[in-house]
mmCIF file of the C-alpha atoms, coordinates in Angstrom:
data_MODEL
# 
_entry.id   MODEL 
# 
loop_
_atom_site.group_PDB 
_atom_site.id 
_atom_site.type_symbol 
_atom_site.label_atom_id 
_atom_site.label_alt_id 
_atom_site.label_comp_id 
_atom_site.label_asym_id 
_atom_site.label_entity_id 
_atom_site.label_seq_id 
_atom_site.pdbx_PDB_ins_code 
_atom_site.Cartn_x 
_atom_site.Cartn_y 
_atom_site.Cartn_z 
_atom_site.occupancy 
_atom_site.B_iso_or_equiv 
_atom_site.pdbx_formal_charge 
_atom_site.auth_seq_id 
_atom_site.auth_comp_id 
_atom_site.auth_asym_id 
_atom_site.auth_atom_id 
_atom_site.pdbx_PDB_model_num 
ATOM 1   C CA . MET A 1 1   ? 66.871 9.714  56.701 1.00 0.00 ? 1   MET A CA 1 
ATOM 2   C CA . LYS A 1 2   ? 63.435 10.608 55.420 1.00 0.00 ? 2   LYS A CA 1 
ATOM 3   C CA . LYS A 1 3   ? 62.362 12.470 52.432 1.00 0.00 ? 3   LYS A CA 1 
ATOM 4   C CA . ALA A 1 4   ? 61.679 15.491 54.446 1.00 0.00 ? 4   ALA A CA 1 
ATOM 5   C CA . ASP A 1 5   ? 65.260 15.447 55.842 1.00 0.00 ? 5   ASP A CA 1 
ATOM 6   C CA . PHE A 1 6   ? 66.543 15.474 52.215 1.00 0.00 ? 6   PHE A CA 1 
ATOM 7   C CA . LEU A 1 7   ? 64.121 18.417 51.300 1.00 0.00 ? 7   LEU A CA 1 
ATOM 8   C CA . PHE A 1 8   ? 65.150 20.418 54.397 1.00 0.00 ? 8   PHE A CA 1 
ATOM 9   C CA . ILE A 1 9   ? 68.821 20.038 53.664 1.00 0.00 ? 9   ILE A CA 1 
ATOM 10  C CA . ALA A 1 10  ? 68.352 21.023 50.054 1.00 0.00 ? 10  ALA A CA 1 
ATOM 11  C CA . VAL A 1 11  ? 66.453 24.322 50.956 1.00 0.00 ? 11  VAL A CA 1 
ATOM 12  C CA . VAL A 1 12  ? 69.127 25.261 53.499 1.00 0.00 ? 12  VAL A CA 1 
ATOM 13  C CA . ILE A 1 13  ? 71.843 24.745 50.842 1.00 0.00 ? 13  ILE A CA 1 
ATOM 14  C CA . ILE A 1 14  ? 69.856 26.654 48.217 1.00 0.00 ? 14  ILE A CA 1 
ATOM 15  C CA . ILE A 1 15  ? 69.515 29.579 50.774 1.00 0.00 ? 15  ILE A CA 1 
ATOM 16  C CA . LEU A 1 16  ? 73.124 29.628 52.104 1.00 0.00 ? 16  LEU A CA 1 
ATOM 17  C CA . ALA A 1 17  ? 75.304 28.224 49.280 1.00 0.00 ? 17  ALA A CA 1 
ATOM 18  C CA . PRO A 1 18  ? 75.262 31.551 47.093 1.00 0.00 ? 18  PRO A CA 1 
ATOM 19  C CA . PHE A 1 19  ? 76.951 33.464 49.785 1.00 0.00 ? 19  PHE A CA 1 
ATOM 20  C CA . PHE A 1 20  ? 79.959 31.048 49.808 1.00 0.00 ? 20  PHE A CA 1 
ATOM 21  C CA . ALA A 1 21  ? 79.966 30.327 46.068 1.00 0.00 ? 21  ALA A CA 1 
ATOM 22  C CA . PHE A 1 22  ? 79.740 33.856 44.811 1.00 0.00 ? 22  PHE A CA 1 
ATOM 23  C CA . ASP A 1 23  ? 81.765 36.940 45.800 1.00 0.00 ? 23  ASP A CA 1 
ATOM 24  C CA . THR A 1 24  ? 79.054 39.281 44.207 1.00 0.00 ? 24  THR A CA 1 
ATOM 25  C CA . VAL A 1 25  ? 76.342 37.738 46.537 1.00 0.00 ? 25  VAL A CA 1 
ATOM 26  C CA . PHE A 1 26  ? 78.470 38.158 49.549 1.00 0.00 ? 26  PHE A CA 1 
ATOM 27  C CA . GLU A 1 27  ? 79.544 41.664 48.818 1.00 0.00 ? 27  GLU A CA 1 
ATOM 28  C CA . ALA A 1 28  ? 75.775 42.544 48.149 1.00 0.00 ? 28  ALA A CA 1 
ATOM 29  C CA . TYR A 1 29  ? 75.031 41.078 51.513 1.00 0.00 ? 29  TYR A CA 1 
ATOM 30  C CA . LYS A 1 30  ? 77.653 43.334 53.261 1.00 0.00 ? 30  LYS A CA 1 
ATOM 31  C CA . SER A 1 31  ? 76.442 46.303 51.492 1.00 0.00 ? 31  SER A CA 1 
ATOM 32  C CA . ALA A 1 32  ? 72.814 45.725 52.522 1.00 0.00 ? 32  ALA A CA 1 
ATOM 33  C CA . ASN A 1 33  ? 73.892 44.976 55.964 1.00 0.00 ? 33  ASN A CA 1 
ATOM 34  C CA . ALA A 1 34  ? 75.676 48.205 56.135 1.00 0.00 ? 34  ALA A CA 1 
ATOM 35  C CA . ALA A 1 35  ? 72.797 50.308 54.498 1.00 0.00 ? 35  ALA A CA 1 
ATOM 36  C CA . HIS A 1 36  ? 69.797 48.584 56.351 1.00 0.00 ? 36  HIS A CA 1 
ATOM 37  C CA . PRO A 1 37  ? 71.112 46.822 59.487 1.00 0.00 ? 37  PRO A CA 1 
ATOM 38  C CA . TYR A 1 38  ? 67.828 46.319 61.127 1.00 0.00 ? 38  TYR A CA 1 
ATOM 39  C CA . ILE A 1 39  ? 65.919 45.131 58.035 1.00 0.00 ? 39  ILE A CA 1 
ATOM 40  C CA . MET A 1 40  ? 68.768 42.586 57.548 1.00 0.00 ? 40  MET A CA 1 
ATOM 41  C CA . ALA A 1 41  ? 68.478 41.704 61.226 1.00 0.00 ? 41  ALA A CA 1 
ATOM 42  C CA . PHE A 1 42  ? 64.804 40.981 60.741 1.00 0.00 ? 42  PHE A CA 1 
ATOM 43  C CA . VAL A 1 43  ? 65.704 38.793 57.568 1.00 0.00 ? 43  VAL A CA 1 
ATOM 44  C CA . LYS A 1 44  ? 68.501 36.894 59.440 1.00 0.00 ? 44  LYS A CA 1 
ATOM 45  C CA . PHE A 1 45  ? 66.690 36.059 62.496 1.00 0.00 ? 45  PHE A CA 1 
ATOM 46  C CA . MET A 1 46  ? 63.611 35.197 60.612 1.00 0.00 ? 46  MET A CA 1 
ATOM 47  C CA . ILE A 1 47  ? 65.471 32.636 58.572 1.00 0.00 ? 47  ILE A CA 1 
ATOM 48  C CA . LEU A 1 48  ? 68.155 31.274 60.816 1.00 0.00 ? 48  LEU A CA 1 
ATOM 49  C CA . SER A 1 49  ? 66.048 31.101 64.056 1.00 0.00 ? 49  SER A CA 1 
ATOM 50  C CA . SER A 1 50  ? 63.360 29.330 62.106 1.00 0.00 ? 50  SER A CA 1 
ATOM 51  C CA . ILE A 1 51  ? 65.940 26.851 60.858 1.00 0.00 ? 51  ILE A CA 1 
ATOM 52  C CA . GLY A 1 52  ? 66.841 26.235 64.542 1.00 0.00 ? 52  GLY A CA 1 
ATOM 53  C CA . GLU A 1 53  ? 63.409 25.655 65.648 1.00 0.00 ? 53  GLU A CA 1 
ATOM 54  C CA . MET A 1 54  ? 62.707 23.248 62.901 1.00 0.00 ? 54  MET A CA 1 
ATOM 55  C CA . LEU A 1 55  ? 65.917 21.264 63.636 1.00 0.00 ? 55  LEU A CA 1 
ATOM 56  C CA . GLY A 1 56  ? 65.036 21.260 67.217 1.00 0.00 ? 56  GLY A CA 1 
ATOM 57  C CA . LEU A 1 57  ? 61.371 19.972 66.445 1.00 0.00 ? 57  LEU A CA 1 
ATOM 58  C CA . ARG A 1 58  ? 62.916 17.314 64.183 1.00 0.00 ? 58  ARG A CA 1 
ATOM 59  C CA . ILE A 1 59  ? 65.147 16.010 66.815 1.00 0.00 ? 59  ILE A CA 1 
ATOM 60  C CA . LYS A 1 60  ? 62.354 16.000 69.583 1.00 0.00 ? 60  LYS A CA 1 
ATOM 61  C CA . GLN A 1 61  ? 59.397 14.943 67.722 1.00 0.00 ? 61  GLN A CA 1 
ATOM 62  C CA . GLY A 1 62  ? 60.698 13.698 64.438 1.00 0.00 ? 62  GLY A CA 1 
ATOM 63  C CA . VAL A 1 63  ? 58.997 16.169 62.309 1.00 0.00 ? 63  VAL A CA 1 
ATOM 64  C CA . TYR A 1 64  ? 60.046 19.610 61.086 1.00 0.00 ? 64  TYR A CA 1 
ATOM 65  C CA . THR A 1 65  ? 56.681 21.335 61.695 1.00 0.00 ? 65  THR A CA 1 
ATOM 66  C CA . TYR A 1 66  ? 53.022 20.055 62.437 1.00 0.00 ? 66  TYR A CA 1 
ATOM 67  C CA . LYS A 1 67  ? 49.493 21.638 62.130 1.00 0.00 ? 67  LYS A CA 1 
ATOM 68  C CA . GLY A 1 68  ? 49.036 24.153 64.852 1.00 0.00 ? 68  GLY A CA 1 
ATOM 69  C CA . TYR A 1 69  ? 52.782 24.760 65.484 1.00 0.00 ? 69  TYR A CA 1 
ATOM 70  C CA . GLY A 1 70  ? 52.618 27.957 63.560 1.00 0.00 ? 70  GLY A CA 1 
ATOM 71  C CA . MET A 1 71  ? 56.114 28.115 61.871 1.00 0.00 ? 71  MET A CA 1 
ATOM 72  C CA . LEU A 1 72  ? 55.203 31.184 59.791 1.00 0.00 ? 72  LEU A CA 1 
ATOM 73  C CA . PRO A 1 73  ? 53.995 33.405 62.622 1.00 0.00 ? 73  PRO A CA 1 
ATOM 74  C CA . ARG A 1 74  ? 56.959 32.271 64.635 1.00 0.00 ? 74  ARG A CA 1 
ATOM 75  C CA . ALA A 1 75  ? 59.395 33.085 61.829 1.00 0.00 ? 75  ALA A CA 1 
ATOM 76  C CA . ILE A 1 76  ? 57.745 36.710 61.606 1.00 0.00 ? 76  ILE A CA 1 
ATOM 77  C CA . VAL A 1 77  ? 57.970 37.126 65.401 1.00 0.00 ? 77  VAL A CA 1 
ATOM 78  C CA . TRP A 1 78  ? 61.602 35.972 65.270 1.00 0.00 ? 78  TRP A CA 1 
ATOM 79  C CA . GLY A 1 79  ? 62.242 38.669 62.763 1.00 0.00 ? 79  GLY A CA 1 
ATOM 80  C CA . PHE A 1 80  ? 60.930 41.356 65.196 1.00 0.00 ? 80  PHE A CA 1 
ATOM 81  C CA . LEU A 1 81  ? 62.759 39.808 67.890 1.00 0.00 ? 81  LEU A CA 1 
ATOM 82  C CA . GLY A 1 82  ? 65.837 39.925 65.743 1.00 0.00 ? 82  GLY A CA 1 
ATOM 83  C CA . VAL A 1 83  ? 65.491 43.683 65.437 1.00 0.00 ? 83  VAL A CA 1 
ATOM 84  C CA . LEU A 1 84  ? 65.239 43.900 69.230 1.00 0.00 ? 84  LEU A CA 1 
ATOM 85  C CA . ILE A 1 85  ? 68.412 41.869 69.653 1.00 0.00 ? 85  ILE A CA 1 
ATOM 86  C CA . ALA A 1 86  ? 70.247 44.115 67.220 1.00 0.00 ? 86  ALA A CA 1 
ATOM 87  C CA . PHE A 1 87  ? 69.156 47.160 69.179 1.00 0.00 ? 87  PHE A CA 1 
ATOM 88  C CA . ALA A 1 88  ? 70.399 45.592 72.371 1.00 0.00 ? 88  ALA A CA 1 
ATOM 89  C CA . MET A 1 89  ? 73.776 44.591 70.789 1.00 0.00 ? 89  MET A CA 1 
ATOM 90  C CA . ASN A 1 90  ? 74.376 48.213 69.700 1.00 0.00 ? 90  ASN A CA 1 
ATOM 91  C CA . ILE A 1 91  ? 73.244 49.670 73.195 1.00 0.00 ? 91  ILE A CA 1 
ATOM 92  C CA . PHE A 1 92  ? 75.418 47.223 75.226 1.00 0.00 ? 92  PHE A CA 1 
ATOM 93  C CA . LYS A 1 93  ? 78.570 47.252 72.899 1.00 0.00 ? 93  LYS A CA 1 
ATOM 94  C CA . ALA A 1 94  ? 78.500 51.029 73.087 1.00 0.00 ? 94  ALA A CA 1 
ATOM 95  C CA . GLY A 1 95  ? 77.786 51.616 76.696 1.00 0.00 ? 95  GLY A CA 1 
ATOM 96  C CA . THR A 1 96  ? 79.680 48.863 78.368 1.00 0.00 ? 96  THR A CA 1 
ATOM 97  C CA . PRO A 1 97  ? 83.227 49.776 77.235 1.00 0.00 ? 97  PRO A CA 1 
ATOM 98  C CA . VAL A 1 98  ? 82.487 53.423 78.475 1.00 0.00 ? 98  VAL A CA 1 
ATOM 99  C CA . LEU A 1 99  ? 81.345 51.758 81.860 1.00 0.00 ? 99  LEU A CA 1 
ATOM 100 C CA . LEU A 1 100 ? 84.664 49.784 81.952 1.00 0.00 ? 100 LEU A CA 1 
ATOM 101 C CA . GLN A 1 101 ? 86.782 52.968 81.257 1.00 0.00 ? 101 GLN A CA 1 
ATOM 102 C CA . SER A 1 102 ? 84.943 54.694 84.204 1.00 0.00 ? 102 SER A CA 1 
ATOM 103 C CA . LEU A 1 103 ? 86.253 51.764 86.378 1.00 0.00 ? 103 LEU A CA 1 
ATOM 104 C CA . GLY A 1 104 ? 89.786 52.391 85.353 1.00 0.00 ? 104 GLY A CA 1 
ATOM 105 C CA . ILE A 1 105 ? 90.352 50.298 82.206 1.00 0.00 ? 105 ILE A CA 1 
ATOM 106 C CA . ASN A 1 106 ? 91.287 53.221 80.254 1.00 0.00 ? 106 ASN A CA 1 
ATOM 107 C CA . ASP A 1 107 ? 91.683 51.667 76.713 1.00 0.00 ? 107 ASP A CA 1 
ATOM 108 C CA . ALA A 1 108 ? 88.600 49.620 76.786 1.00 0.00 ? 108 ALA A CA 1 
ATOM 109 C CA . CYS A 1 109 ? 86.689 51.625 74.034 1.00 0.00 ? 109 CYS A CA 1 
ATOM 110 C CA . MET A 1 110 ? 89.810 51.736 71.850 1.00 0.00 ? 110 MET A CA 1 
ATOM 111 C CA . ALA A 1 111 ? 90.464 48.041 72.343 1.00 0.00 ? 111 ALA A CA 1 
ATOM 112 C CA . MET A 1 112 ? 87.138 46.914 71.058 1.00 0.00 ? 112 MET A CA 1 
ATOM 113 C CA . GLN A 1 113 ? 87.828 48.646 67.837 1.00 0.00 ? 113 GLN A CA 1 
ATOM 114 C CA . GLY A 1 114 ? 91.234 46.986 67.219 1.00 0.00 ? 114 GLY A CA 1 
ATOM 115 C CA . GLU A 1 115 ? 92.893 43.443 66.964 1.00 0.00 ? 115 GLU A CA 1 
ATOM 116 C CA . PHE A 1 116 ? 92.455 40.798 69.444 1.00 0.00 ? 116 PHE A CA 1 
ATOM 117 C CA . THR A 1 117 ? 94.010 41.592 73.014 1.00 0.00 ? 117 THR A CA 1 
ATOM 118 C CA . GLY A 1 118 ? 93.259 40.631 76.651 1.00 0.00 ? 118 GLY A CA 1 
ATOM 119 C CA . THR A 1 119 ? 91.542 43.969 77.043 1.00 0.00 ? 119 THR A CA 1 
ATOM 120 C CA . LYS A 1 120 ? 89.337 43.285 73.944 1.00 0.00 ? 120 LYS A CA 1 
ATOM 121 C CA . PHE A 1 121 ? 88.393 39.852 75.287 1.00 0.00 ? 121 PHE A CA 1 
ATOM 122 C CA . LEU A 1 122 ? 87.512 41.370 78.692 1.00 0.00 ? 122 LEU A CA 1 
ATOM 123 C CA . GLY A 1 123 ? 85.392 43.885 77.074 1.00 0.00 ? 123 GLY A CA 1 
ATOM 124 C CA . ALA A 1 124 ? 83.485 41.179 74.905 1.00 0.00 ? 124 ALA A CA 1 
ATOM 125 C CA . PHE A 1 125 ? 83.041 39.196 78.045 1.00 0.00 ? 125 PHE A CA 1 
ATOM 126 C CA . CYS A 1 126 ? 81.643 42.182 79.871 1.00 0.00 ? 126 CYS A CA 1 
ATOM 127 C CA . ILE A 1 127 ? 79.392 43.283 77.079 1.00 0.00 ? 127 ILE A CA 1 
ATOM 128 C CA . SER A 1 128 ? 77.898 39.727 76.951 1.00 0.00 ? 128 SER A CA 1 
ATOM 129 C CA . THR A 1 129 ? 77.408 39.475 80.560 1.00 0.00 ? 129 THR A CA 1 
ATOM 130 C CA . ALA A 1 130 ? 75.811 42.826 80.652 1.00 0.00 ? 130 ALA A CA 1 
ATOM 131 C CA . MET A 1 131 ? 73.418 41.950 77.743 1.00 0.00 ? 131 MET A CA 1 
ATOM 132 C CA . ASN A 1 132 ? 72.505 38.641 78.998 1.00 0.00 ? 132 ASN A CA 1 
ATOM 133 C CA . THR A 1 133 ? 71.879 39.780 82.547 1.00 0.00 ? 133 THR A CA 1 
ATOM 134 C CA . PHE A 1 134 ? 69.770 42.881 81.887 1.00 0.00 ? 134 PHE A CA 1 
ATOM 135 C CA . PHE A 1 135 ? 68.267 42.150 78.482 1.00 0.00 ? 135 PHE A CA 1 
ATOM 136 C CA . ALA A 1 136 ? 68.153 38.427 77.912 1.00 0.00 ? 136 ALA A CA 1 
ATOM 137 C CA . PRO A 1 137 ? 65.759 37.342 80.691 1.00 0.00 ? 137 PRO A CA 1 
ATOM 138 C CA . MET A 1 138 ? 63.087 39.778 79.604 1.00 0.00 ? 138 MET A CA 1 
ATOM 139 C CA . PHE A 1 139 ? 63.651 38.820 75.910 1.00 0.00 ? 139 PHE A CA 1 
ATOM 140 C CA . MET A 1 140 ? 63.337 35.080 76.673 1.00 0.00 ? 140 MET A CA 1 
ATOM 141 C CA . THR A 1 141 ? 60.209 35.737 78.607 1.00 0.00 ? 141 THR A CA 1 
ATOM 142 C CA . VAL A 1 142 ? 58.618 37.611 75.848 1.00 0.00 ? 142 VAL A CA 1 
ATOM 143 C CA . HIS A 1 143 ? 59.600 35.000 73.490 1.00 0.00 ? 143 HIS A CA 1 
ATOM 144 C CA . LYS A 1 144 ? 57.939 32.334 75.647 1.00 0.00 ? 144 LYS A CA 1 
ATOM 145 C CA . VAL A 1 145 ? 54.838 34.313 75.847 1.00 0.00 ? 145 VAL A CA 1 
ATOM 146 C CA . THR A 1 146 ? 54.520 34.776 71.953 1.00 0.00 ? 146 THR A CA 1 
ATOM 147 C CA . ASP A 1 147 ? 55.219 31.050 71.310 1.00 0.00 ? 147 ASP A CA 1 
ATOM 148 C CA . THR A 1 148 ? 52.463 30.184 73.780 1.00 0.00 ? 148 THR A CA 1 
ATOM 149 C CA . HIS A 1 149 ? 50.035 32.785 72.156 1.00 0.00 ? 149 HIS A CA 1 
ATOM 150 C CA . ILE A 1 150 ? 50.759 31.382 68.795 1.00 0.00 ? 150 ILE A CA 1 
ATOM 151 C CA . LEU A 1 151 ? 49.995 27.700 69.990 1.00 0.00 ? 151 LEU A CA 1 
ATOM 152 C CA . ALA A 1 152 ? 46.774 29.077 71.638 1.00 0.00 ? 152 ALA A CA 1 
ATOM 153 C CA . CYS A 1 153 ? 45.841 30.425 68.172 1.00 0.00 ? 153 CYS A CA 1 
ATOM 154 C CA . GLY A 1 154 ? 46.275 27.145 66.431 1.00 0.00 ? 154 GLY A CA 1 
ATOM 155 C CA . GLY A 1 155 ? 49.426 28.241 64.763 1.00 0.00 ? 155 GLY A CA 1 
ATOM 156 C CA . SER A 1 156 ? 47.354 30.654 62.543 1.00 0.00 ? 156 SER A CA 1 
ATOM 157 C CA . LEU A 1 157 ? 48.599 33.958 61.210 1.00 0.00 ? 157 LEU A CA 1 
ATOM 158 C CA . LYS A 1 158 ? 45.764 35.496 63.208 1.00 0.00 ? 158 LYS A CA 1 
ATOM 159 C CA . ALA A 1 159 ? 48.042 35.314 66.121 1.00 0.00 ? 159 ALA A CA 1 
ATOM 160 C CA . LEU A 1 160 ? 49.865 38.250 64.895 1.00 0.00 ? 160 LEU A CA 1 
ATOM 161 C CA . ILE A 1 161 ? 46.800 40.367 65.060 1.00 0.00 ? 161 ILE A CA 1 
ATOM 162 C CA . THR A 1 162 ? 44.803 38.735 67.922 1.00 0.00 ? 162 THR A CA 1 
ATOM 163 C CA . PRO A 1 163 ? 45.187 40.606 71.297 1.00 0.00 ? 163 PRO A CA 1 
ATOM 164 C CA . LEU A 1 164 ? 48.032 38.991 73.444 1.00 0.00 ? 164 LEU A CA 1 
ATOM 165 C CA . PRO A 1 165 ? 46.633 37.957 76.962 1.00 0.00 ? 165 PRO A CA 1 
ATOM 166 C CA . PHE A 1 166 ? 50.197 38.905 78.252 1.00 0.00 ? 166 PHE A CA 1 
ATOM 167 C CA . GLY A 1 167 ? 49.100 38.795 82.043 1.00 0.00 ? 167 GLY A CA 1 
ATOM 168 C CA . ASN A 1 168 ? 47.300 35.478 81.718 1.00 0.00 ? 168 ASN A CA 1 
ATOM 169 C CA . ILE A 1 169 ? 50.134 33.779 79.748 1.00 0.00 ? 169 ILE A CA 1 
ATOM 170 C CA . LEU A 1 170 ? 52.667 35.138 82.310 1.00 0.00 ? 170 LEU A CA 1 
ATOM 171 C CA . ALA A 1 171 ? 50.639 33.693 85.173 1.00 0.00 ? 171 ALA A CA 1 
ATOM 172 C CA . SER A 1 172 ? 50.452 30.323 83.393 1.00 0.00 ? 172 SER A CA 1 
ATOM 173 C CA . LEU A 1 173 ? 54.211 29.829 82.622 1.00 0.00 ? 173 LEU A CA 1 
ATOM 174 C CA . ASN A 1 174 ? 56.317 27.303 84.482 1.00 0.00 ? 174 ASN A CA 1 
ATOM 175 C CA . TRP A 1 175 ? 58.503 29.645 86.274 1.00 0.00 ? 175 TRP A CA 1 
ATOM 176 C CA . LYS A 1 176 ? 60.593 26.982 88.020 1.00 0.00 ? 176 LYS A CA 1 
ATOM 177 C CA . VAL A 1 177 ? 61.850 25.796 84.627 1.00 0.00 ? 177 VAL A CA 1 
ATOM 178 C CA . GLN A 1 178 ? 62.053 29.291 83.357 1.00 0.00 ? 178 GLN A CA 1 
ATOM 179 C CA . TRP A 1 179 ? 64.401 30.138 86.307 1.00 0.00 ? 179 TRP A CA 1 
ATOM 180 C CA . ASP A 1 180 ? 66.150 26.885 87.057 1.00 0.00 ? 180 ASP A CA 1 
ATOM 181 C CA . PHE A 1 181 ? 66.972 25.820 83.463 1.00 0.00 ? 181 PHE A CA 1 
ATOM 182 C CA . VAL A 1 182 ? 66.424 28.741 81.007 1.00 0.00 ? 182 VAL A CA 1 
ATOM 183 C CA . PHE A 1 183 ? 68.011 31.552 83.173 1.00 0.00 ? 183 PHE A CA 1 
ATOM 184 C CA . LYS A 1 184 ? 70.364 29.714 85.493 1.00 0.00 ? 184 LYS A CA 1 
ATOM 185 C CA . LYS A 1 185 ? 71.905 27.295 82.921 1.00 0.00 ? 185 LYS A CA 1 
ATOM 186 C CA . THR A 1 186 ? 71.501 28.450 79.418 1.00 0.00 ? 186 THR A CA 1 
ATOM 187 C CA . LEU A 1 187 ? 72.629 32.130 80.173 1.00 0.00 ? 187 LEU A CA 1 
ATOM 188 C CA . PRO A 1 188 ? 75.883 31.368 81.976 1.00 0.00 ? 188 PRO A CA 1 
ATOM 189 C CA . LEU A 1 189 ? 76.821 28.145 80.325 1.00 0.00 ? 189 LEU A CA 1 
ATOM 190 C CA . PHE A 1 190 ? 75.759 28.923 76.743 1.00 0.00 ? 190 PHE A CA 1 
ATOM 191 C CA . TRP A 1 191 ? 74.753 32.486 75.910 1.00 0.00 ? 191 TRP A CA 1 
ATOM 192 C CA . ILE A 1 192 ? 77.454 34.476 77.885 1.00 0.00 ? 192 ILE A CA 1 
ATOM 193 C CA . PRO A 1 193 ? 80.372 32.327 76.320 1.00 0.00 ? 193 PRO A CA 1 
ATOM 194 C CA . ALA A 1 194 ? 78.813 32.429 72.938 1.00 0.00 ? 194 ALA A CA 1 
ATOM 195 C CA . HIS A 1 195 ? 78.158 36.174 72.796 1.00 0.00 ? 195 HIS A CA 1 
ATOM 196 C CA . THR A 1 196 ? 81.622 36.835 73.997 1.00 0.00 ? 196 THR A CA 1 
ATOM 197 C CA . ILE A 1 197 ? 82.799 35.157 70.783 1.00 0.00 ? 197 ILE A CA 1 
ATOM 198 C CA . THR A 1 198 ? 80.004 37.294 68.947 1.00 0.00 ? 198 THR A CA 1 
ATOM 199 C CA . PHE A 1 199 ? 81.503 40.766 70.134 1.00 0.00 ? 199 PHE A CA 1 
ATOM 200 C CA . LEU A 1 200 ? 85.077 39.521 69.056 1.00 0.00 ? 200 LEU A CA 1 
ATOM 201 C CA . LEU A 1 201 ? 84.020 39.425 65.605 1.00 0.00 ? 201 LEU A CA 1 
ATOM 202 C CA . PRO A 1 202 ? 83.958 42.101 63.015 1.00 0.00 ? 202 PRO A CA 1 
ATOM 203 C CA . ALA A 1 203 ? 80.648 44.278 63.548 1.00 0.00 ? 203 ALA A CA 1 
ATOM 204 C CA . GLU A 1 204 ? 79.116 43.318 60.064 1.00 0.00 ? 204 GLU A CA 1 
ATOM 205 C CA . PHE A 1 205 ? 79.243 39.672 61.105 1.00 0.00 ? 205 PHE A CA 1 
ATOM 206 C CA . GLN A 1 206 ? 77.926 40.113 64.870 1.00 0.00 ? 206 GLN A CA 1 
ATOM 207 C CA . VAL A 1 207 ? 74.163 39.974 64.228 1.00 0.00 ? 207 VAL A CA 1 
ATOM 208 C CA . LEU A 1 208 ? 74.626 37.134 61.789 1.00 0.00 ? 208 LEU A CA 1 
ATOM 209 C CA . PHE A 1 209 ? 76.582 35.060 64.177 1.00 0.00 ? 209 PHE A CA 1 
ATOM 210 C CA . ALA A 1 210 ? 73.960 35.762 66.986 1.00 0.00 ? 210 ALA A CA 1 
ATOM 211 C CA . ALA A 1 211 ? 71.332 34.438 64.658 1.00 0.00 ? 211 ALA A CA 1 
ATOM 212 C CA . SER A 1 212 ? 73.350 31.466 63.877 1.00 0.00 ? 212 SER A CA 1 
ATOM 213 C CA . LEU A 1 213 ? 73.595 30.593 67.641 1.00 0.00 ? 213 LEU A CA 1 
ATOM 214 C CA . SER A 1 214 ? 69.806 29.966 67.831 1.00 0.00 ? 214 SER A CA 1 
ATOM 215 C CA . ILE A 1 215 ? 70.407 26.999 65.452 1.00 0.00 ? 215 ILE A CA 1 
ATOM 216 C CA . VAL A 1 216 ? 73.081 25.470 67.762 1.00 0.00 ? 216 VAL A CA 1 
ATOM 217 C CA . LEU A 1 217 ? 70.888 26.123 70.772 1.00 0.00 ? 217 LEU A CA 1 
ATOM 218 C CA . GLY A 1 218 ? 67.832 24.681 69.326 1.00 0.00 ? 218 GLY A CA 1 
ATOM 219 C CA . ILE A 1 219 ? 69.966 21.400 68.552 1.00 0.00 ? 219 ILE A CA 1 
ATOM 220 C CA . LEU A 1 220 ? 71.430 21.392 72.025 1.00 0.00 ? 220 LEU A CA 1 
ATOM 221 C CA . LEU A 1 221 ? 68.070 21.779 74.007 1.00 0.00 ? 221 LEU A CA 1 
ATOM 222 C CA . SER A 1 222 ? 66.315 19.209 71.681 1.00 0.00 ? 222 SER A CA 1 
ATOM 223 C CA . VAL A 1 223 ? 69.199 16.467 72.380 1.00 0.00 ? 223 VAL A CA 1 
ATOM 224 C CA . ALA A 1 224 ? 68.883 17.394 76.158 1.00 0.00 ? 224 ALA A CA 1 
ATOM 225 C CA . ALA A 1 225 ? 65.188 16.920 75.995 1.00 0.00 ? 225 ALA A CA 1 
ATOM 226 C CA . VAL A 1 226 ? 65.507 13.534 74.183 1.00 0.00 ? 226 VAL A CA 1 
ATOM 227 C CA . MET A 1 227 ? 68.212 12.272 76.736 1.00 0.00 ? 227 MET A CA 1 
ATOM 228 C CA . SER A 1 228 ? 66.019 13.204 79.655 1.00 0.00 ? 228 SER A CA 1 
ATOM 229 C CA . ARG A 1 229 ? 63.112 11.110 78.167 1.00 0.00 ? 229 ARG A CA 1 
ATOM 230 C CA . GLU A 1 230 ? 65.449 8.220  77.850 1.00 0.00 ? 230 GLU A CA 1 
ATOM 231 C CA . LYS A 1 231 ? 66.762 8.244  81.419 1.00 0.00 ? 231 LYS A CA 1 
# 
């Protein structure tokens, strides 16, 4: 392990340890989460998704960041994307059980508020499937566009105020990879199962767990990239 690895681990521990060590900190988190859910979504995704990106970069390239990568503007963008994810989660977990009830699963809405049952599992799976079918492809594409824009701006914060050439970046994307891997593989094999678990959790932990998933995915994608280079 390098010095940077120890520093990274130390920073992560400093950020996360108080939530496990002190009940008052955890209760304060729960109160803030209830009072300001979207501000907290911004903070959670900004921190946890950035950790995932840094771990992924460490596995792929041996560094946590580099000049021009733009970790700070990426973190800020992740915060705003996290708010959009929180919006989407609320929309789909409210609407999908109503749809299920219209299809004859009469206790779908009630089941999502209660203890674990087969109906609740079905509801969570359907919420996850709906969100990852109708929202995730657009979200992933927007995220790819913003990452490309940040790199084009040299990783500078000016990327956040520079007009984004959305059409030009869309035209330059590798849609074969976007479709064959990002959409066809990560959505059904990772995101739908993972978000099924998300919607089985208590409401106050759902956005936190969703943000934490970006750490896991960053590691998995990086390991896969390394393995493909070694073949």
